[in-house]
MARMARBA-549879 format. One record per residue (C-alpha): residue in three letters; x, y, z. Coordinates in steps of 0.25 Angstrom, whole numbers, padded with zeros to 4 digits, always signed. Example, Ala and Ser with C-alpha at 12.3 -4.5 7.8 and 13.67 -1.06 7.14 Angstrom:
<rs>
ALA+0049-0018+0031 SER+0055-0004+0029 
</rs>
This chain:
<rs>
MET+0150+0067+0117 GLY+0155+0073+0103 ALA+0166+0062+0102 LYS+0156+0051+0106 LEU+0146+0057+0095 ARG+0157+0057+0085 VAL+0161+0043+0088 ALA+0146+0038+0088 GLY+0145+0045+0075 TRP+0157+0039+0068 ILE+0153+0025+0074 ALA+0139+0027+0068 LEU+0145+0032+0055 GLY+0153+0020+0054 THR+0141+0011+0057 VAL+0132+0018+0048 ALA+0142+0020+0037 GLY+0146+0006+0038 ALA+0132+0001+0036 LEU+0129+0011+0025 ALA+0142+0007+0018 THR+0138-0007+0017 MET+0124-0003+0012 GLN+0132+0006+0002 LEU+0140-0005-0003 GLN+0128-0014-0005 ALA+0121-0002-0012 ILE+0133+0001-0021 ALA+0134-0013-0025 ARG+0119-0014-0029 ASN+0116+0000-0034 SER+0129+0008-0036 VAL+0124+0019-0027 SER+0133+0031-0024 GLN+0141+0032-0011 LEU+0134+0035+0002 PRO+0136+0049+0007 LEU+0146+0050+0018 GLU+0142+0063+0024 GLU+0128+0059+0026 LEU+0132+0045+0032 GLN+0140+0053+0042 GLN+0128+0061+0046 LEU+0120+0049+0047 ALA+0131+0043+0056 ALA+0132+0056+0064 VAL+0116+0056+0067 PHE+0117+0041+0071 GLY+0128+0044+0081 MET+0121+0056+0087 VAL+0108+0048+0089 LYS+0115+0037+0095 SER+0123+0046+0105 ASP+0114+0058+0107 TYR+0099+0053+0106 VAL+0092+0054+0119 GLU+0092+0038+0121 ALA+0099+0027+0115 VAL+0095+0023+0101 ASP+0096+0010+0094 GLU+0106+0010+0083 LYS+0099+0000+0074 LYS+0086+0009+0076 LEU+0093+0021+0071 ILE+0099+0015+0059 THR+0085+0009+0056 ASP+0078+0022+0057 ALA+0089+0029+0048 ILE+0086+0018+0038 GLY+0071+0020+0039 GLY+0072+0035+0038 MET+0081+0035+0026 VAL+0071+0026+0018 ALA+0059+0033+0023 GLY+0065+0046+0017 LEU+0064+0040+0003 ASP+0049+0039+0001 PRO+0037+0034+0008 HIS+0038+0020+0004 SER+0053+0016+0006 GLN+0054+0010+0020 TYR+0064+0003+0029 PHE+0058-0009+0035 ASP+0062-0014+0049 LYS+0058-0027+0054 LYS+0044-0023+0058 THR+0041-0015+0045 PHE+0047-0025+0036 LYS+0038-0036+0042 GLU+0026-0027+0040 PHE+0030-0024+0026 ARG+0031-0039+0022 GLU+0018-0042+0029 GLY+0012-0031+0020 THR+0017-0037+0007 THR+0015-0052+0010 GLY+0001-0049+0015 LYS+0003-0058+0027 PHE+0002-0053+0042 VAL-0002-0057+0055 GLY-0015-0052+0060 VAL-0030-0055+0060 GLY-0033-0054+0045 ILE-0042-0042+0042 GLU-0042-0031+0032 ILE-0046-0018+0039 GLY-0049-0004+0037 MET-0053+0008+0047 GLU-0067+0013+0050 ASP-0071+0023+0061 GLY-0057+0021+0067 LEU-0059+0006+0068 VAL-0053-0005+0061 LYS-0063-0011+0051 VAL-0062-0025+0045 VAL-0063-0024+0030 SER-0061-0039+0028 PRO-0056-0051+0036 ILE-0046-0058+0028 GLU-0052-0072+0025 GLY-0046-0083+0034 SER-0040-0073+0043 PRO-0041-0073+0059 ALA-0051-0061+0057 PHE-0059-0069+0047 ARG-0060-0081+0056 ALA-0064-0072+0068 GLY-0076-0067+0060 LEU-0072-0052+0057 LYS-0080-0046+0046 SER-0078-0035+0037 GLY-0083-0022+0043 ASP-0079-0026+0057 LEU-0073-0015+0065 ILE-0061-0018+0075 THR-0062-0009+0087 LYS-0051-0015+0096 ILE-0039-0023+0093 ASP-0036-0030+0106 ASP-0037-0019+0117 THR-0034-0008+0107 LEU-0045+0001+0102 VAL-0044+0002+0086 LYS-0050+0016+0086 GLY-0038+0025+0085 LEU-0029+0015+0079 THR-0024+0016+0064 MET-0026+0005+0055 ASP-0011+0001+0056 GLN-0012+0001+0071 ALA-0024-0008+0071 VAL-0017-0018+0061 LYS-0005-0019+0069 ARG-0013-0022+0082 MET-0021-0033+0074 ARG-0008-0039+0069 GLY+0002-0048+0077 GLU+0008-0061+0079 PRO+0001-0074+0073 GLY-0007-0081+0084 THR-0009-0068+0093 LYS-0023-0064+0095 VAL-0030-0050+0094 VAL-0044-0046+0099 LEU-0051-0037+0089 THR-0064-0030+0094 ILE-0074-0030+0082 PHE-0086-0021+0080 ARG-0095-0027+0070 LYS-0105-0016+0064 SER-0115-0026+0059 GLU-0117-0032+0072 THR-0114-0019+0080 ARG-0106-0027+0090 SER-0091-0027+0095 PHE-0084-0040+0098 PRO-0069-0045+0100 VAL-0062-0055+0091 THR-0050-0062+0095 ILE-0041-0065+0083 SER-0028-0073+0082 ARG-0018-0066+0072 GLU-0013-0074+0060 GLU-0005-0072+0048 ILE-0014-0066+0038 ARG-0013-0065+0023 MET-0019-0052+0018 GLN-0029-0052+0007 SER-0025-0041-0003 VAL-0035-0045-0013 ARG-0050-0045-0012 SER-0061-0047-0022 LYS-0076-0049-0025 VAL-0085-0049-0037 VAL-0093-0036-0034 GLU-0105-0040-0043 PRO-0106-0050-0055 GLY-0095-0046-0066 TYR-0087-0036-0057 ALA-0077-0039-0046 TRP-0068-0031-0036 LEU-0054-0035-0033 ARG-0046-0028-0022 VAL-0031-0028-0020 SER-0027-0022-0007 GLN-0012-0024-0007 PHE-0002-0031-0016 GLN+0004-0042-0008 ASP+0011-0055-0010 ARG-0002-0063-0011 THR-0010-0052-0019 VAL-0008-0058-0033 ASP-0013-0072-0028 ASP-0025-0066-0021 PHE-0028-0057-0033 ALA-0028-0068-0042 ARG-0036-0077-0033 LYS-0047-0066-0031 LEU-0048-0063-0046 ASP-0050-0078-0048 GLU-0061-0078-0038 ILE-0068-0066-0045 TYR-0067-0073-0059 LYS-0073-0086-0053 GLN-0084-0078-0046 ASP-0087-0070-0059 PRO-0080-0075-0072 ASN-0086-0064-0080 LEU-0080-0053-0073 LYS-0084-0039-0080 GLY-0075-0030-0071 LEU-0065-0030-0060 VAL-0061-0019-0050 LEU-0047-0020-0045 ASP-0047-0012-0031 LEU-0033-0007-0027 ARG-0038+0004-0018 ASN-0030+0006-0006 ASP-0020-0005-0011 PRO-0006+0000-0006 GLY+0001-0008-0015 GLY+0011-0019-0012 LEU+0019-0029-0021 LEU+0022-0025-0035 GLU+0022-0039-0040 ALA+0007-0040-0035 SER+0003-0027-0042 VAL+0009-0032-0055 ALA+0002-0045-0054 VAL-0012-0039-0051 SER-0010-0030-0063 ALA-0005-0042-0072 ALA-0019-0049-0069 PHE-0026-0038-0078 LEU-0015-0034-0088 PRO-0009-0041-0100 VAL+0003-0049-0098 ASP+0016-0041-0098 ALA+0008-0028-0097 VAL+0017-0018-0089 VAL+0011-0016-0075 VAL+0022-0007-0069 THR+0036-0002-0070 THR+0046+0003-0060 ASN+0058+0012-0060 GLY+0068+0016-0050 GLN+0083+0018-0048 ILE+0087+0003-0047 PRO+0087-0006-0059 GLU+0077-0016-0052 SER+0067-0004-0051 LYS+0065-0002-0066 ALA+0055-0013-0069 THR+0043-0016-0077 PHE+0032-0026-0071 LYS+0022-0032-0081 ALA+0010-0040-0080 SER+0016-0054-0081 PRO+0019-0064-0070 GLU+0034-0062-0070 PHE+0032-0048-0064 TYR+0023-0052-0053 LEU+0026-0067-0049 ARG+0036-0070-0038 ARG+0046-0081-0042 GLY+0040-0095-0043 GLY+0026-0090-0041 SER+0014-0093-0049 ASP+0006-0083-0056 PRO-0008-0081-0049 LEU-0013-0073-0061 ARG-0012-0084-0071 LYS-0025-0090-0069 LEU-0033-0077-0069 PRO-0044-0076-0079 GLU-0040-0069-0092 ALA-0052-0060-0091 LEU-0045-0053-0080 LYS-0036-0046-0091 THR-0048-0039-0097 VAL-0059-0038-0086 PRO-0063-0023-0084 LEU-0055-0018-0072 VAL-0056-0006-0063 VAL-0044-0003-0053 LEU-0048+0005-0040 VAL-0038+0013-0034 ASN-0037+0024-0023 GLU-0026+0033-0016 GLY-0023+0020-0008 SER-0019+0012-0020 ALA-0004+0012-0021 SER+0009+0005-0027 ALA+0005-0009-0032 SER-0009-0005-0033 GLU-0005+0007-0041 ILE+0003-0002-0050 VAL-0009-0010-0053 ALA-0018+0001-0056 GLY-0008+0008-0065 ALA-0005-0004-0073 LEU-0020-0007-0076 GLN-0023+0008-0079 ASP-0011+0009-0088 HIS-0015-0003-0096 LYS-0029+0001-0096 ARG-0033-0012-0090 ALA-0041-0005-0079 ILE-0048+0007-0075 VAL-0042+0013-0062 MET-0052+0020-0053 GLY-0052+0027-0040 ALA-0042+0037-0034 GLN-0027+0040-0038 THR-0018+0030-0031 PHE-0008+0032-0021 GLY+0004+0034-0030 LYS+0014+0024-0023 GLY+0022+0021-0036 SER+0035+0017-0030 VAL+0042+0004-0029 GLN+0047-0001-0015 THR+0058-0012-0015 VAL+0060-0019-0002 ARG+0074-0023+0001 GLN+0077-0032+0013 LEU+0088-0027+0022 SER+0087-0038+0032 PRO+0078-0050+0035 GLU+0069-0040+0043 THR+0071-0026+0037 ALA+0070-0020+0023 LEU+0070-0008+0014 LYS+0058-0004+0006 ILE+0063+0006-0004 THR+0057+0013-0016 THR+0064+0009-0029 ALA+0055+0013-0040 ARG+0043+0019-0045 TYR+0031+0012-0052 TYR+0026+0016-0066 THR+0013+0012-0072 PRO+0014+0004-0086 THR+0013+0018-0093 GLY+0024+0024-0085 LYS+0017+0032-0075 SER+0023+0033-0061 ILE+0014+0029-0050 GLN+0022+0036-0039 ALA+0015+0048-0032 LYS+0004+0048-0042 GLY-0003+0035-0042 ILE-0013+0029-0052 VAL-0024+0039-0057 PRO-0037+0032-0059 ASP-0044+0032-0072 VAL-0057+0035-0064 MET-0056+0043-0051 LEU-0066+0038-0040 ASP-0070+0044-0027 GLU-0070+0035-0015 THR-0084+0036-0012 SER-0097+0041-0019 GLU-0095+0053-0009 GLY-0081+0056-0014 ASN-0067+0054-0008 LEU-0068+0055+0007 PHE-0053+0052+0010 ALA-0046+0052-0003 ALA-0040+0066-0002 LEU-0034+0062+0012 ARG-0026+0050+0006 VAL-0011+0051+0005 ARG-0005+0047-0008 GLU+0010+0044-0012 ALA+0012+0058-0017 ASP+0008+0063-0003 LEU+0019+0055+0004 GLU+0031+0062+0009 LYS+0044+0059+0001 HIS+0036+0051-0009 LEU+0043+0047-0022 GLN+0040+0056-0034 ASN+0032+0051-0046 GLY+0044+0052-0055 GLN+0036+0057-0067 GLY+0037+0072-0068 LYS+0037+0083-0057 GLU+0028+0081-0045 GLN+0021+0092-0037 LYS+0015+0092-0023 ASP+0000+0092-0024 SER-0005+0103-0015 VAL-0019+0101-0020 ARG-0019+0087-0016 GLU-0014+0091-0002 LYS-0024+0102-0001 ALA-0035+0092-0005 ARG-0031+0082+0006 GLU-0030+0093+0016 ASP-0044+0098+0013 ALA-0050+0084+0013 ARG-0044+0081+0026 LYS-0050+0094+0032 LYS-0063+0091+0026 LEU-0064+0077+0032 GLU-0060+0083+0046 GLU-0071+0093+0045 ASP-0081+0083+0040 ASN-0078+0074+0051 ALA-0078+0085+0062 LYS-0092+0089+0057 ASN-0098+0075+0055 ALA-0091+0068+0067 VAL-0092+0056+0058 PRO-0080+0050+0051 PRO-0081+0049+0036 LYS-0087+0036+0031 PRO-0076+0026+0028 LEU-0074+0022+0014 PRO-0081+0009+0009 GLU-0073-0004+0009 PHE-0067-0007-0004 GLY-0075-0017-0012 SER-0088-0014-0004 THR-0101-0010-0011 GLU-0099+0004-0005 ASP-0086+0005-0013 PHE-0088+0017-0022 GLN-0076+0015-0030 LEU-0078+0001-0033 VAL-0092+0004-0037 GLN-0087+0014-0047 ALA-0076+0004-0052 LEU-0088-0006-0055 ASN-0096+0004-0062 ARG-0084+0007-0071 LEU-0083-0008-0074 LYS-0098-0009-0077 GLY-0098+0004-0086 LYS-0106+0012-0076 PRO-0104+0026-0072 VAL-0092+0029-0062 LEU-0093+0040-0051 MET-0079+0046-0054 SER-0073+0056-0044 LYS-0075+0070-0048 THR-0064+0075-0038 MET-0052+0066-0039 THR-0041+0071-0048 GLU-0027+0065-0051 ARG-0016+0068-0041 LYS-0002+0070-0047 ALA+0011+0064-0042 GLU+0014+0075-0032 ALA+0026+0076-0024 GLU+0036+0086-0017 THR+0045+0092-0027 ASN+0055+0097-0017 
</rs>
């Protein structure tokens, strides 16, 4: 057995070292990196051989190597990731804004999937689904108990296949089944409306391939409806980010030409860059500028940007740029703090590596990483205060998060205690009342407390600022 193990180990060493040597030659040619450590490679090969020969059942060699790559990358930070065939497909769907499904924007309410809005022209829209409908079953599976991701996966599928959704419509106090054929859906990442004469709301929920075109179209619609706009609310709450170019374009719509939007800095030369508010920094090769026909008044219209703990990455770039140039008042809660750049390098037609290559900095040189954007005006979630804010995880709470890079960072024990106390209080209140907390109002609705405060700011009326929220530092483990 010992001889077999040694043979297996050396064969594995030859296989792994050969593959890594090829990678090393490519890396040296591109980056002039140091030689790979032989002793650690021998250990890797030895473990590979032991698993192959000693594990309780046969293990696929390709899976072992794939898992090793995934583990190596996952150990770097929360945002670097190895994409296999399935995850790479899901990632591309997220950035293109295209997927196969029924076409609804959803949330959760009382453990059920709530239809926030059917996407115009989608199968769900044509089937008559309405905002506020609750989905209680997907085919034969009860929704109660499923996570949102699990529910989404069950509603997606291959084009032309059918899914049966059981709908409960509160306004009609009835349940009924709806059979929908799945189609390729283009997500609408931008929504807007004129809230009242002179004031409009424009929401960007994610920065995708089509976001800039949709953003320009929605702004054009707003100005056609109300040419004498007195104030605009740009809503970036719960916007997880997306494409850097899209965030530069959205910022450019409000800033002077050539104003700095964001800078990046990292180890490789390509990561040291400055992005400005001009077309060459956000247009793709051969494309036309969707912002060129927007009214000049957009550069000076009074502007409020709404953010919260769920605003991350590209949305933080926009908020930081508009804040630093004093172009907008940022209101809400301190943002997530995801201030790092991920570069996707394709390894094969179906696999890729997403790796952190730089940090983002606002125009005045502040690092977004692990700190985020601190609003000019702190707002509670509702008139009753913050129901869930203390429970929300931010970048600085994630294991292995990249540090801020601007001075020594300490772990925030006060923040941890506040979150634990808030969790216990919610559990105690739920146990006493036997009634779950009232869900937060839909963004953009008449019950949206933060939107009302943003509009008050634009009108010069009193704003109900938070009396309890304070700035969170860029905390981190220092060991």
